[in-house]
C-alpha positions, 0 to 999 in steps of 0.5 A: 435837746432835753432828757425826754428826747433822750428817752427819759420822761421825768413827768411820767415818773412823777405820775407813777409816784402819784398813782402808787401812793394809794397802795403804799399808804396801806402798808404803813406801820407805826414805826415808819417815820416821814412819808413817801418821796424822801431820799431815804426811808426811816424806820424807828427801832424804839419798839424793839429795844426791849429785846435782849439782843435785837438782830437784823435779818435781811433778804433780797431777790427778784421774780426771775423769768416768770416776769415774761408771763406778765408781759405776754398776758399784760397783767402786772399786779401779781409779780410784786407779790412774788418779789416780796414773798421771795424776800420775806419768806427767807426772813421768816425762815430765820425766825424774823419779823419782816419790818420794811421793804424796798423795790427796784423797777427798771424799765425801758419806758415808764408807763405810769399805769403799768408801774402803779400796777406793779407797785400795787402787787408789791404793796399787797405782798407787804400787807400780807407780810405785815411789812411797810413799803418805805421806799423804792426806785423806778429807773427808765433805761431807754436803749438798754431795755425794750420799751415794753419790758421791765425787771423787778427786784426787792430788798427786805429787812426784819428783826429777831431776838438772837435767842429766837434765831432759827438756825437748824442747829437743834434739829435732832433724830426723830424730829417731825417735818411739816410742810405747808402747801405752795400755790403752784410753781411760785417763782422758780424754774420758769426758764424750764417752764417756758421751754416746756410749754413754748410760752406765747400769748396763745399757749398761755390762754389754753384751758387745761381741765386738770388745772381748772384754769388757763395755763397762764392763770395757773403759772402767774399765781403769786408765791405764797407768803408764810410770814403769818403762819410762822408767826402763829407757830411762834405765838403758840409757844412752839420752838421751830428747830429748822425751817426751809423755804423751798425755792430754786433747787427744790427739795435737794438744795433747800432742805439740807440748809436747815440740817446739821451735819449727821442728820438727813430728812426723809420725806414721803412723796405720798404724804400730800397732794402734788398740784396738777401743774407739776404732773403736766410739766413733767409729762410734757417736758419728759422731765424725770421725777428726780429733776422735778424735785431738784428744781421745783417745790412740788407743792410744798413751799415751806418746811419746818422741823420740830419736836413731834410733841409740838406737831398738832399744835403747830399745824393748828396754828398754821391753819389759823393763819390760812395755810394747809400743813401736812406731816411730810416726813421726819429727821433721821441720823445719816449723811446730810441730805434728803431721801424721798420715798 
């Protein structure tokens, strides 16, 4: 009797590490100390000692049941981007610069090529965010998980000078709301998506004219990473008053998180194009408009609040970083919440 006969293949673990090294190497930053394979990841803070009050900000998340689509389509190189996005976008929301990321993959059976494909996506997400992938863990769980399934989670750490934290406290009546376009459903609400479309390998392969692609291709599109765009706004000398990452809970749950008491967000639904996937989802599932906005990003992945005089310059900075911004509303005095009109 040995560990392999119990279901854990140590040699496969070694091969996974070797295959993923090429992807991890592309995420390195000068602050990373040591190499891949140590017991911990080391990151120098020397470059940030000139901040008045350096403050660490962190984020952790997974991909949720979107991962089931990766199983059905046997495509594993995009969910890692989603995992990174869900963590680093939250850090950027606070005004932080993501520094490093760690992933955790739990699987029923370690298939080195599949694990390497997952990490390839994680590394791509880190590259987009400017964060170093300094460590991770692949855990084989025979008997606990099916051999062909896995789960993925991550953890990111960033830094911001305390004076530059985006807290929403400075949001005032008359501030403009700018939204940056999402790439689709992102990584939230997939339990409902899977129920509406009765997701199978066959249903994911169906081509929809209104989507311009198959259902699977559309739904597996990775979450956008807004780190560079928010950094570009900051580098342009613009002070963000509030910032909201539109994830689970849609507009109703996330937008109020950046508002102080006595302020409400008024958002105009016709101020930007809603991607076809949301109309298709609502139609096929008989989902009310209110529930759609209470569950999904509806085409806007990140919303910022700022002074109206900064709007044009901020949007120019966002475009320079490859994002598509829209003026989607304003802040008014009133009961804290969101009004869609």
